[in-house]
C-alpha positions in Angstrom: 78.9 -48.4 -16.4 78.4 -44.7 -15.2 75.4 -43.9 -13.0 74.5 -41.1 -15.5 73.9 -43.5 -18.4 70.2 -43.6 -19.5 68.2 -46.6 -18.4 67.8 -49.1 -21.2 64.5 -50.9 -21.4 65.2 -53.2 -24.3 62.3 -54.0 -26.7 62.2 -56.4 -29.7 59.8 -55.9 -32.6 59.0 -59.0 -34.5 56.2 -60.0 -36.9 54.8 -62.4 -39.5 51.8 -64.0 -40.8 49.5 -65.8 -38.4 47.7 -69.0 -38.8 44.4 -67.4 -37.8 43.3 -64.2 -36.1 42.2 -65.9 -32.9 45.7 -67.0 -31.8 49.2 -65.6 -31.9 50.7 -68.6 -33.7 52.9 -67.8 -36.7 52.2 -69.6 -39.9 55.9 -70.3 -40.6 58.6 -69.5 -38.1 61.2 -69.3 -40.8 59.4 -66.3 -42.2 59.1 -64.4 -38.9 60.7 -61.0 -39.4 62.9 -59.5 -36.7 62.3 -55.8 -37.3 64.8 -54.7 -34.7 66.0 -54.2 -31.1 65.2 -50.8 -29.5 66.4 -49.1 -26.3 63.0 -47.9 -25.2 59.3 -48.4 -25.8 58.8 -45.2 -27.8 61.3 -46.1 -30.5 60.0 -49.7 -30.6 56.4 -48.4 -30.9 57.4 -46.2 -33.8 59.0 -49.2 -35.6 56.0 -51.4 -34.8 53.6 -48.8 -36.2 55.6 -48.3 -39.4 55.7 -52.1 -40.1 52.0 -52.7 -39.1 50.9 -49.9 -41.4 53.0 -51.1 -44.3 51.2 -54.5 -44.2 47.6 -53.3 -43.6 46.4 -55.0 -46.7 47.2 -58.5 -45.2 44.8 -59.2 -42.4 46.9 -62.2 -41.2 50.1 -60.1 -40.7 50.8 -59.1 -37.2 53.8 -57.3 -35.5 54.5 -57.5 -31.8 56.6 -55.6 -29.3 58.4 -57.9 -26.9 59.5 -56.3 -23.6 63.0 -57.9 -23.3 63.8 -56.0 -20.2 61.0 -57.8 -18.4 62.5 -61.1 -19.4 66.0 -60.2 -18.4 65.0 -58.8 -15.0 61.4 -59.6 -14.1 61.7 -57.8 -10.7 62.8 -54.5 -12.4 60.4 -51.7 -12.0 59.8 -49.9 -15.3 59.6 -46.1 -15.5 58.1 -44.4 -18.5 60.6 -42.8 -20.8 60.3 -39.0 -20.9 
């Protein structure tokens, strides 16, 4: 891979209905929606915001951004995308 390739900081956006608002426990794992996989936080945040706003009428519905790059390489320092 060339040194000039942009750094990928993979993020996963998922969501679904929670059992209650006190915990991040999904009501039904079969219904958890995988919104998508994104190469940086900015694009993941845009997708998260769109899904969260589209379900604003359901208080139990929550979407999350999972920082996959931290799971793949926990020692990796993250630099903000510019």
